[in-house]
C-alpha positions in Angstrom: 145.3 -9.6 -4.4 143.5 -6.3 -4.0 144.2 -3.4 -6.6 144.5 -0.1 -4.7 144.9 3.3 -6.3 146.7 6.5 -5.7 145.1 10.0 -5.8 145.2 11.5 -9.4 148.6 12.9 -10.4 147.0 16.1 -11.8 147.0 19.7 -10.6 143.8 20.3 -8.4 141.5 22.9 -9.5 140.2 25.5 -6.8 136.4 25.3 -6.3 134.4 28.6 -6.7 132.3 27.6 -3.7 132.6 25.5 -0.7 131.7 21.7 -1.3 128.0 20.9 -0.7 126.9 17.8 1.1 124.4 15.3 -0.2 120.9 16.2 0.3 117.9 13.9 1.0 115.2 16.6 0.7 112.5 16.6 -2.0 113.2 17.8 -5.4 112.8 21.5 -5.6 113.9 22.0 -1.9 116.5 24.9 -1.5 119.1 22.3 -0.4 118.5 20.3 -3.8 118.7 23.6 -5.7 122.0 24.7 -3.9 123.4 21.2 -4.5 122.5 21.3 -8.3 124.1 24.7 -8.7 127.3 23.4 -6.9 127.5 20.5 -9.2 127.1 22.5 -12.2 129.9 24.8 -11.2 132.2 21.8 -10.5 131.2 20.2 -14.0 132.2 23.5 -15.7 135.5 23.5 -13.9 136.7 20.1 -14.4 135.4 20.1 -18.1 137.4 17.6 -20.3 138.6 15.6 -17.3 135.2 14.0 -17.3 134.3 13.7 -20.9 131.8 11.0 -21.5 134.1 8.6 -23.1 136.7 8.6 -20.1 136.8 5.8 -17.6 139.1 4.3 -15.0 139.4 7.7 -13.3 140.2 8.8 -9.7 138.7 11.8 -8.1 140.2 13.7 -5.1 138.3 16.3 -3.1 140.0 18.5 -0.6 137.4 20.2 1.7 138.5 23.4 3.3 136.6 24.3 6.4 136.6 27.5 8.6 138.9 27.5 11.7 136.0 27.4 14.0 134.4 24.3 12.3 135.3 21.1 14.3 136.8 18.5 11.9 135.8 15.5 14.0 132.2 16.3 15.1 129.3 18.2 13.9 128.8 16.3 10.4 130.8 17.1 7.4 131.0 13.3 6.6 133.4 12.8 3.6 131.3 10.2 2.0 128.4 12.6 1.8 130.6 15.0 -0.1 131.8 12.6 -2.5 128.4 10.8 -3.4 126.7 13.6 -5.3 129.9 14.0 -7.3 129.9 10.4 -8.2 126.2 10.5 -9.2 126.8 13.6 -11.3 129.8 12.1 -13.3 129.0 8.5 -13.1 130.4 6.3 -10.4 131.1 3.4 -12.7 133.7 5.6 -14.4 135.8 5.9 -11.2 138.1 3.2 -9.9 138.9 5.3 -6.7 137.6 8.4 -5.0 139.5 10.2 -2.2 138.4 13.0 0.2 139.9 14.8 3.2 138.8 17.8 5.2 141.0 20.3 6.9 141.0 24.0 8.1 141.6 26.0 5.1 140.2 29.0 3.1 139.5 27.2 0.0 138.7 23.7 -1.4 139.9 21.9 -4.4 139.1 19.0 -6.7 141.2 16.8 -9.1 140.2 14.2 -11.6 142.6 12.1 -13.6 143.6 8.6 -14.6 143.4 6.0 -11.6 146.9 4.8 -11.0 147.5 1.5 -9.2 149.6 1.6 -6.0 152.7 -0.5 -6.0 152.1 -4.3 -5.1 154.1 -3.7 -1.9 151.5 -1.3 -0.6 148.4 -3.4 -2.0 149.9 -6.4 -0.1 149.4 -4.9 3.3 146.7 -6.8 5.0 143.5 -4.9 5.8 142.2 -4.5 9.3 139.2 -6.5 8.3 137.7 -8.2 5.2 134.0 -9.4 4.8 132.2 -11.1 2.1 128.5 -10.3 2.1 125.9 -12.4 0.1 122.7 -10.7 1.3 121.1 -7.6 -0.4 123.2 -4.6 0.2 120.0 -2.5 1.0 119.1 -4.8 3.9 119.9 -4.4 7.6 121.5 -7.9 7.4 124.1 -6.4 5.1 125.3 -3.8 7.5 125.0 -6.3 10.3 127.5 -8.7 8.6 130.0 -5.7 8.3 129.3 -4.6 11.7 130.0 -8.1 13.3 133.1 -8.5 11.2 134.4 -5.1 12.5 133.5 -6.1 16.0 135.6 -9.4 15.7 138.5 -7.5 14.2 138.4 -4.5 16.4 136.4 -5.0 19.7 137.3 -1.6 21.0 137.0 1.8 19.3 140.0 3.6 17.9 141.4 6.1 20.3 139.6 9.5 20.2 140.8 11.8 17.5 140.8 12.1 13.7 141.1 9.0 11.5 142.1 8.0 8.1 140.0 5.2 6.6 140.2 3.2 3.4 137.7 0.9 2.1 138.1 -1.4 -1.0 134.9 -2.8 -2.6 135.2 -5.7 -4.9 132.1 -5.8 -6.8 130.6 -6.9 -10.3 130.7 -4.2 -13.1 127.0 -4.0 -13.0 126.7 -2.7 -9.4 126.7 0.9 -8.6 129.4 0.9 -6.0 128.8 4.4 -4.8 125.5 3.2 -3.1 127.5 0.9 -0.8 129.7 3.7 0.6 127.5 5.2 3.1 126.1 1.9 4.5 129.4 0.4 4.8 130.8 3.1 6.7 127.8 3.3 8.8 128.5 -0.4 9.9 132.0 0.4 11.2 130.7 1.5 14.6 133.0 -0.9 16.6 136.0 0.9 15.1 134.6 4.4 14.8 132.8 4.5 18.0 129.0 4.5 18.7 127.7 7.5 20.6 124.4 5.6 21.2 124.9 1.9 21.5 121.2 1.4 20.8 121.7 3.0 17.4 124.8 0.9 16.2 124.5 2.2 12.5 125.2 5.8 13.6 128.7 5.8 14.4 131.0 8.7 14.9 132.0 8.6 11.2 132.6 12.4 11.1 135.9 11.4 12.9 137.1 10.5 9.4 139.1 13.4 8.0 140.8 11.4 5.2 138.8 8.8 3.1 139.8 6.6 0.3 137.3 4.5 -1.5 138.5 1.8 -4.3 136.7 -0.3 -6.7 137.9 -3.8 -7.9 135.7 -5.3 -10.6 134.9 -9.0 -10.3 131.9 -10.3 -12.2 132.1 -13.7 -10.8 130.7 -12.2 -7.6 127.4 -11.7 -9.1 125.4 -9.7 -6.4 127.9 -10.5 -3.6 130.2 -7.8 -2.2 133.7 -8.1 -0.8 135.0 -5.2 1.3 138.3 -4.6 3.0 139.1 -1.8 5.5 142.2 -0.1 6.7 142.1 2.5 9.4 145.0 4.6 11.0 144.9 7.6 13.4 145.8 11.1 11.9 147.5 14.0 13.6 145.1 16.9 13.9 148.0 19.4 13.5 149.0 17.8 10.3 146.0 18.2 7.9 147.4 20.5 5.3 149.8 18.3 3.3 149.1 15.6 0.8 147.0 12.7 2.1 149.0 9.8 3.3 148.5 6.3 1.9 146.6 4.5 4.4 147.9 1.1 3.6 151.4 1.9 4.9 150.0 1.8 8.5 146.8 0.9 10.1 145.1 0.6 13.4 145.1 -2.9 15.1 147.7 -4.7 13.3 146.8 -7.3 10.4 143.9 -9.2 11.8 141.3 -10.3 9.2 137.6 -11.3 9.5 135.5 -13.0 7.1 131.6 -13.2 7.2 
């Protein structure tokens, strides 16, 4: 059975500046310097919560965007906010990371022990489940997820914001944070694909609430097992605590294996 986690039950800390997206520019580029300064400021804020000897953590990032900024288009992909934090603090120390975006004047972060959800929640069947055996850096890896998603959800979810949860079952040796972006990029059949000729560039900015979980299974070796859940979000209700996406999901309980 999958082990899913709840957001950390600690008081969030208000960030001193807006969250910064991952940068793929060269070292020394202004975007890299800005990202580094932001990560330094976050590290100073969270302090003991990420002491080097702590593990089995959960992180929750609440991204506040100005009222004129669209929540479901124009970028602001939540995995690209989470990835640099995981890199800075060590992805292997986290059992789960959460992010949501909403219209708000400020942003917050919370880091604390990862708390398993109850077995009744974890037992809810995912929208899709796929077992991959090829290299996660290959196009074939994303294609396997894409095909499983197509079988499980032939039509895109209705227009509007979405809540998505992914669970990655991996060996302890794997840096699971490097799987987040390519896995989400492969969910085009569910998220929608603005250009069918570019299937791995889906409308992932529709995701306004994201939960990513890690289950360690060393018997998998280099294989990866991914389960996914999805449910629509009410665009007028993005100011409360994030819902548990295992309680309801788009498309019933169909599963797919690849």
